[in-house]
Every structure is written in C-alpha cells, then in structure tokens.
C-alpha positions in Angstrom: -7.6 180.6 105.7 -5.7 181.5 102.5 -6.9 182.2 99.0 -5.0 182.6 95.7 -5.7 183.0 92.0 -3.6 182.1 88.9 -3.5 184.2 85.8 -2.5 183.6 82.2 -2.6 186.4 79.6 -4.8 188.5 81.9 -7.4 185.8 82.5 -8.0 183.8 85.7 -7.1 180.2 85.0 -7.1 178.7 88.6 -8.3 179.5 92.1 -7.6 177.9 95.4 -8.8 178.4 99.0 -7.3 176.4 101.9 -7.8 176.2 105.6 -8.1 173.6 108.4 -6.7 170.9 106.2 -9.3 171.5 103.4 -8.7 172.7 99.9 -11.3 173.9 97.4 -10.1 174.6 93.9 -11.2 175.4 90.4 -8.9 174.9 87.4 -9.5 175.9 83.8 -10.3 172.6 82.0 -7.8 173.5 79.3 -5.0 173.9 81.9 -5.2 170.8 84.1 -1.4 171.1 84.7 -2.2 174.0 87.1 -3.8 171.6 89.5 -0.3 170.5 90.7 0.6 174.2 91.2 -2.5 174.8 93.3 -1.7 171.6 95.4 1.9 172.7 95.9 0.7 176.1 97.0 -1.8 174.5 99.4 1.0 172.5 101.1 -0.7 169.1 100.7 -4.0 169.5 102.4 -5.7 166.4 104.0 -9.0 166.8 102.0 -9.7 168.3 98.6 -13.2 168.9 97.3 -14.0 169.0 93.6 -17.1 168.3 91.4 -17.5 164.7 90.1 -17.5 166.0 86.5 -13.9 167.3 86.9 -12.2 164.1 85.8 -8.8 165.7 85.0 -8.6 167.0 88.6 -9.5 163.6 89.9 -6.7 162.0 87.9 -4.2 164.5 89.3 -5.4 163.9 92.9 -5.1 160.1 92.4 -1.6 160.5 91.1 -0.7 162.5 94.2 -2.0 159.9 96.7 -5.6 161.0 97.2 -8.5 158.6 97.1 -12.3 159.2 96.8 -14.3 159.4 100.0 -18.1 159.3 99.3 -19.1 159.1 103.0 -20.9 161.9 104.7 -22.7 165.1 103.4 -22.2 166.4 99.9 -23.5 169.3 97.8 -25.3 168.9 94.5 -25.1 171.5 91.7 -28.5 172.3 90.0 -29.3 174.6 87.1 -32.4 175.7 85.1 -33.0 177.7 82.0 -34.6 181.2 82.5 -36.4 181.2 79.1 -39.7 179.6 80.4 -40.6 180.7 83.9 -43.8 180.1 85.8 -45.6 183.3 86.8 -44.9 184.8 90.2 -47.6 183.5 92.5 -49.8 185.9 94.5 -48.5 186.1 98.1 -50.9 185.4 101.0 -53.2 188.3 101.9 -51.3 191.2 103.4 -47.9 189.8 102.4 -45.6 191.4 99.8 -42.8 189.9 97.7 -40.2 192.4 96.5 -36.6 193.4 96.0 -34.9 195.0 99.0 -34.7 198.8 99.1 -31.2 199.4 100.2 -30.0 200.4 103.8 -33.6 200.9 105.0 -34.1 197.2 104.8 -30.8 196.2 106.4 -32.0 195.6 110.0 -34.9 193.4 108.8 -32.6 191.5 106.5 -30.1 190.8 109.2 -32.9 189.7 111.6 -34.3 187.1 109.2 -30.9 185.8 108.4 -30.0 185.3 112.0 -33.3 183.7 112.7 -33.2 181.2 109.8 -29.5 180.3 110.4 -29.6 180.4 114.2 -27.1 180.5 115.9 -25.6 183.0 113.4 -23.0 185.7 114.1 -24.0 187.7 111.0 -24.5 191.4 112.0 -25.0 194.9 110.6 -21.3 195.2 109.8 -21.4 191.9 107.9 -24.4 193.1 106.0 -22.7 196.4 105.0 -19.7 194.5 103.8 -21.8 192.0 101.8 -23.9 194.7 100.1 -20.7 196.7 99.2 -19.1 193.7 97.6 -19.2 192.8 93.9 -21.4 191.4 92.5 -24.2 192.2 95.0 -27.1 194.1 93.6 -30.4 194.8 95.4 -32.7 194.1 92.4 -31.9 190.3 92.8 -32.1 190.3 96.6 -35.7 189.2 97.1 -37.7 189.2 100.4 -41.3 188.3 101.4 -42.6 190.9 103.9 -45.4 190.1 106.4 -48.1 192.6 107.3 -46.2 193.5 110.5 -43.1 194.5 108.4 -41.0 191.5 109.3 -39.2 189.6 106.5 -40.5 186.1 106.8 -38.7 184.5 103.7 -35.9 185.6 101.5 -33.8 184.5 98.5 -30.5 186.3 98.0 -29.5 186.3 94.4 -26.0 186.9 92.9 -25.9 187.8 89.3 -22.9 187.3 87.0 -23.6 189.5 84.0 -20.6 188.3 82.1 -21.8 184.7 82.0 -25.5 185.7 82.3 -25.9 183.3 85.3 -27.7 183.9 88.6 -27.0 182.0 91.8 -29.2 181.5 94.9 -27.3 181.8 98.2 -28.8 181.8 100.8 -32.5 181.0 100.8 -34.6 180.7 104.0 -38.0 181.0 105.7 -38.7 181.7 109.4 -39.8 178.6 111.2 -43.3 180.0 112.1 -44.0 180.6 108.4 -42.7 177.4 106.8 -44.9 175.1 104.6 -46.8 178.1 103.2 -45.0 178.2 99.8 -43.0 181.4 100.8 -39.6 180.0 99.8 -41.0 179.0 96.4 -42.6 182.4 96.0 -39.3 184.2 96.8 -37.4 181.8 94.5 -39.7 182.3 91.5 -39.5 186.1 92.0 -35.6 185.8 92.1 -35.7 183.8 88.8 -37.7 186.6 87.2 -35.3 189.2 88.6 -32.4 187.3 87.0 -34.1 187.2 83.6 -35.0 190.8 83.8 -31.3 191.6 84.5 -30.4 189.7 81.3 -29.8 186.2 82.7 -30.1 183.0 80.8 -29.4 180.4 83.5 -29.9 180.1 87.2 -27.9 177.8 89.5 -28.1 176.6 93.1 -25.9 174.2 95.1 -27.9 172.7 98.1 -27.0 169.6 100.1 -27.6 166.5 98.1 -27.5 163.8 100.7 -30.5 162.4 102.6 -29.5 164.1 105.8 -30.8 167.5 104.5 -33.5 166.7 101.9 -35.9 169.6 101.9 -33.9 172.3 100.0 -33.2 170.1 97.0 -36.9 169.2 96.9 -37.8 172.9 96.8 -35.4 173.7 94.0 -36.4 170.7 91.9 -40.0 171.9 92.3 -38.8 175.2 90.8 -37.5 173.5 87.7 -33.9 173.0 88.7 -32.2 169.8 87.7 -29.0 168.3 89.1 -25.9 168.0 87.0 -22.9 167.4 89.3 -22.0 166.8 93.0 -19.1 167.5 95.2 -16.6 164.7 95.9 -14.1 164.6 98.7 -10.6 163.3 98.0 -8.5 162.4 101.1 -4.9 161.5 101.5 
C-alpha cells in the first residue's frame, strides 16, 4: 500500500492512498486539476472511491474512463451539531462510563476490541502505536466498564482541534451485553467529551447499505444525519 500528499504554499491540497487496485483520494475543491496528478501517481487503479458530493472528481474520473458502480456495500457520512446534546444516561447498576486512564487500561481495551471485531489481529503493540499517534487523546476514548472490570462497550473518539470536529471510529459492544443501550451510552459520553474539548461537530461514517443496518440506526438515534455516501468508480 502506498500513500502520498500534495502541498501548495505549505498547505495540504490532495491526498491519495492506493493498494490492491483500489484508490482513495481527497482533493481540495478549489484544485480539481490535482485529481489527474493523483490518478497518474496511482498508476490507473481499477477502482476509485469518492463521496457522491465530490462532483468535480466524478467528472475527472468519467473523462478518464471510469464509470459509477453502485452495487455492493457502501459507507454513509453522518454528522451532528454538538451545541444541544442529550444528558449522559445513568449506566446500569455497577457499571461505569468513563474515559480511559492511559496504559493501565491498555489490556482491557485490546481485549474488547479483539472480542467485538473477532477475528482481529490487533494486539498490545498495535495499541501502543495507536495511542502514540496524532491525534489520539485519552479524554475522548470512552469505555463502559462492567462490575468485574471488563470493558463491555467502547467508543473511540478522534478529535481534530483545528476544525473542531470529532470522529467516532471504532464503536462496539461485546455480544453478551448488546441491546442494553451501552453503545448509545458510550456514544453520548463521547459527544460530551468532544464538546468539552472545544468541538462544534461530530461525524461518523458507518455502512449505509441494508447488509449492515444496525450501526446507522444507532447513530441516527444519537442525532446524526446522513449527508453523503461513498461511490465506487471502476474502469
């Protein structure tokens, strides 16, 4: 997999990531001409994924021999304002909702992630790398802790202080604790953490197709609304 960024006057104006015949790209809307440069760099991938609101990129792809393919799974971008949040619900008796406490919580965090996303290869080394990377910060990394000390739900937040935007990724609940409102609890706590950090907007990008409907239902119940979806262009 390869990744590159393009700069103009010290500012990032385009980004591309390619591998296995797939290209993901972002281009400054004021510089649509850079889309051709990114495609040249990517060596004509088979599939390119953009958002359906990126009309200029779609026109470039059409000119270069790509056509829209709406079959199969897709992701849907959601956002919500942080000005008017519901109160954080009380957790079930004996449970706690809180931000992580640094390395002391690492093993429990890795354990829930591997359980929720089984089979996962995520390990302690991966967790150390993740928490050392920008823009990770523990105050927006929210967990729900059971009376036995296990983490049973979590919502990892990523906060962009420049744009005042918080992102959910990932979110999950252990199978034996689902349908108890714990993902909602963690999500609302994360929204409050974003606002406390200075955030104005929260975003999340779950699957939008009918093959994986539950996450988008959870997020819409949290006040998120969809505003764009991914579209695949194929040669």
